[in-house]
C-alpha positions in Angstrom: 16.5 62.5 68.1 15.4 63.0 71.7 16.0 66.2 73.6 18.4 64.5 75.9 20.5 63.0 73.1 20.5 66.4 71.3 21.7 68.2 74.5 24.5 65.7 74.9 25.5 66.0 71.2 25.4 69.8 71.4 27.7 69.7 74.5 30.1 67.5 72.7 30.1 69.8 69.6 30.8 72.8 71.9 33.8 71.0 73.4 35.1 70.0 70.0 34.8 73.5 68.6 36.5 75.0 71.7 39.4 72.6 71.5 39.9 72.7 67.8 39.6 76.5 67.4 42.2 76.9 70.1 44.8 75.3 67.8 43.6 76.9 64.6 41.2 74.2 63.2 37.5 74.3 62.5 36.8 70.8 64.0 35.2 68.8 61.1 36.9 65.6 62.1 35.8 66.1 65.7 32.2 66.8 64.7 32.2 63.8 62.5 33.7 61.7 65.3 31.0 62.6 67.9 28.1 62.4 65.4 29.3 59.0 64.3 29.4 58.0 68.0 25.7 59.1 68.2 25.1 56.8 65.2 23.8 59.5 62.9 23.5 58.6 59.2 26.1 59.9 56.7 23.5 62.0 54.9 22.9 63.8 58.2 26.6 64.0 59.2 27.8 65.6 56.0 25.7 68.8 55.8 25.8 69.4 59.6 29.6 69.0 59.7 30.0 71.5 56.8 27.7 74.1 58.5 29.7 73.8 61.7 32.9 74.0 59.8 31.9 77.2 58.0 30.9 79.0 61.2 34.0 78.0 63.3 36.4 78.5 60.3 35.1 82.0 59.8 35.8 82.9 63.4 39.3 81.4 63.1 40.0 83.2 59.8 39.1 86.5 61.4 41.4 85.9 64.3 44.4 84.9 62.3 44.0 87.7 59.7 44.0 90.2 62.6 47.1 88.6 64.1 49.0 89.1 60.9 50.2 85.5 60.3 48.4 84.9 57.0 50.5 84.4 53.8 48.6 85.2 50.5 51.4 83.8 48.4 51.3 80.4 50.2 47.5 80.3 50.4 46.2 80.8 46.9 48.1 78.0 45.0 46.5 75.6 47.5 43.1 77.2 47.7 42.2 78.0 44.0 42.2 74.4 42.7 40.7 73.1 45.9 37.4 75.0 45.7 35.9 73.5 42.5 37.1 70.0 43.6 35.4 70.5 47.0 32.1 71.4 45.3 32.4 68.3 43.2 33.1 66.2 46.3 30.2 67.7 48.1 27.8 67.0 45.2 28.4 63.3 45.3 27.1 61.1 48.1 29.2 58.0 48.6 27.6 54.7 49.6 27.3 54.3 53.3 30.0 51.6 53.5 32.4 53.6 51.4 31.7 56.8 53.3 32.3 55.1 56.7 35.5 53.5 55.6 36.9 56.7 54.0 36.0 58.9 56.9 37.0 56.3 59.5 40.5 56.0 57.8 40.7 59.8 57.7 39.9 60.0 61.4 42.5 57.4 62.3 45.1 59.3 60.2 44.2 62.6 61.9 44.5 60.9 65.3 47.9 59.6 64.4 49.0 63.0 63.3 47.8 64.5 66.6 49.9 62.0 68.6 53.1 62.6 66.5 55.4 65.3 67.9 55.8 68.1 65.3 59.3 68.7 64.0 61.4 71.6 65.2 60.8 75.0 63.6 63.3 75.9 60.8 63.4 78.3 57.9 60.4 77.4 55.7 60.7 76.6 52.0 57.3 77.0 50.2 56.6 74.2 47.7 56.7 74.6 43.9 53.4 76.0 42.6 52.7 72.8 40.6 53.0 70.7 43.8 50.8 73.2 45.7 48.1 73.0 43.0 48.1 69.2 43.0 47.9 69.0 46.8 45.2 71.6 46.9 43.0 69.9 44.3 43.4 66.5 46.1 42.6 67.9 49.5 39.7 69.8 48.1 38.1 66.7 46.6 38.7 64.8 49.8 37.3 67.7 51.8 34.1 67.7 49.8 33.6 63.9 49.9 34.2 63.6 53.6 32.9 67.1 54.8 36.2 67.8 56.6 37.3 71.0 55.0 40.8 69.6 54.3 42.6 71.7 57.0 43.2 68.7 59.3 45.5 67.4 56.6 46.8 70.7 55.2 48.1 72.0 58.5 50.3 69.0 59.5 51.5 68.8 55.8 52.6 72.4 55.9 54.4 71.8 59.2 56.0 68.4 58.5 57.2 69.4 55.0 58.6 72.7 56.4 56.5 74.7 53.9 55.4 77.1 56.6 56.0 77.9 60.3 53.3 76.6 62.7 51.4 79.9 63.1 51.4 80.6 59.3 50.2 77.0 58.7 47.3 77.6 61.0 46.6 81.0 59.4 46.5 79.5 55.9 44.5 76.5 56.9 41.6 78.5 58.5 40.5 80.3 55.3 41.3 77.1 53.3 38.8 75.2 55.4 36.3 78.0 55.1 36.3 78.2 51.3 36.3 74.4 50.9 33.4 74.0 53.3 31.3 76.7 51.6 32.0 75.0 48.2 31.3 71.5 49.5 28.0 72.7 51.1 27.1 74.2 47.8 27.6 70.8 46.2 25.5 69.2 48.9 22.6 71.7 48.4 22.9 71.2 44.6 22.5 67.5 45.1 19.2 68.4 47.0 20.4 67.0 50.3 18.6 68.9 53.0 20.2 70.2 56.2 18.7 68.4 59.3 16.5 70.6 61.5 18.7 69.8 64.6 21.6 71.5 62.9 20.6 74.9 64.5 21.3 74.1 68.2 24.5 72.4 67.1 25.5 75.5 65.1 24.9 77.7 68.2 27.0 75.3 70.3 29.8 75.3 67.6 29.8 79.2 67.5 30.1 79.4 71.3 32.9 76.9 71.4 34.7 78.6 68.5 34.5 82.1 70.0 35.9 80.9 73.4 38.6 78.7 71.9 39.8 81.5 69.5 39.8 84.0 72.3 42.0 82.1 74.5 44.3 81.0 71.7 46.8 78.3 71.2 49.5 79.7 73.5 47.2 79.8 76.6 46.2 76.1 76.5 48.2 72.9 77.0 48.4 71.8 73.4 50.0 68.4 74.1 47.1 67.4 76.4 44.5 68.8 74.0 46.0 67.0 71.0 46.1 63.7 72.8 42.6 64.0 74.1 41.3 64.8 70.6 43.5 62.1 69.1 41.8 59.6 71.5 38.3 60.6 70.5 39.2 60.5 66.8 40.8 57.1 67.1 37.7 55.7 68.9 35.3 57.1 66.3 37.5 56.1 63.4 37.9 52.6 64.6 34.1 52.4 65.1 33.5 53.4 61.5 36.2 51.1 60.0 35.5 48.0 62.1 31.7 48.2 61.7 
């Protein structure tokens, strides 16, 4: 990769980290989207996306824990079964065609969720533990296979199913993403997949964006505009992967 291309990619990663962290996400789908637009191979995208996810999710987790929105009783039934499944998903490398179709479909789904207006807040009703365990295990496996962390699906699920209010959903998703990304990266390393050398400048860009986005927070930025812009990027990248 040329210095010019790496600089452009780092700038895009910084922007994605800033926007996603401002709404309580680590940004995996965004990182995958921009890296796919730069035509990187799946074996390069997966470890780099996980490293970025871990760094930005750690920043978001700290912010939400300090803000007092985290719910342990809601978090652990989802998180405990997801971690071993994320490791398993990270261990396996899907064929390029399958990876691109799966990730592309996930990006399109994420884009659709960003364009949908969230339902009005009402009294939350947490799911039964058996449902939470099943959902957590499924999202963990998907998180490991696609290097997404699972939060981009967990957050809207918690909100649309009225399992948690919006801020609690974001506070639960941040450490969920962190644990799954660490587990998935462990699986990647176990499978002897190396992390590309260009991951370092991208990591620095991701941290910078995550710090700024977390500092300003969701309430200070126009969420509707941000979600639509991100949805557009994800839709373009997802369509590119699925159609090609």
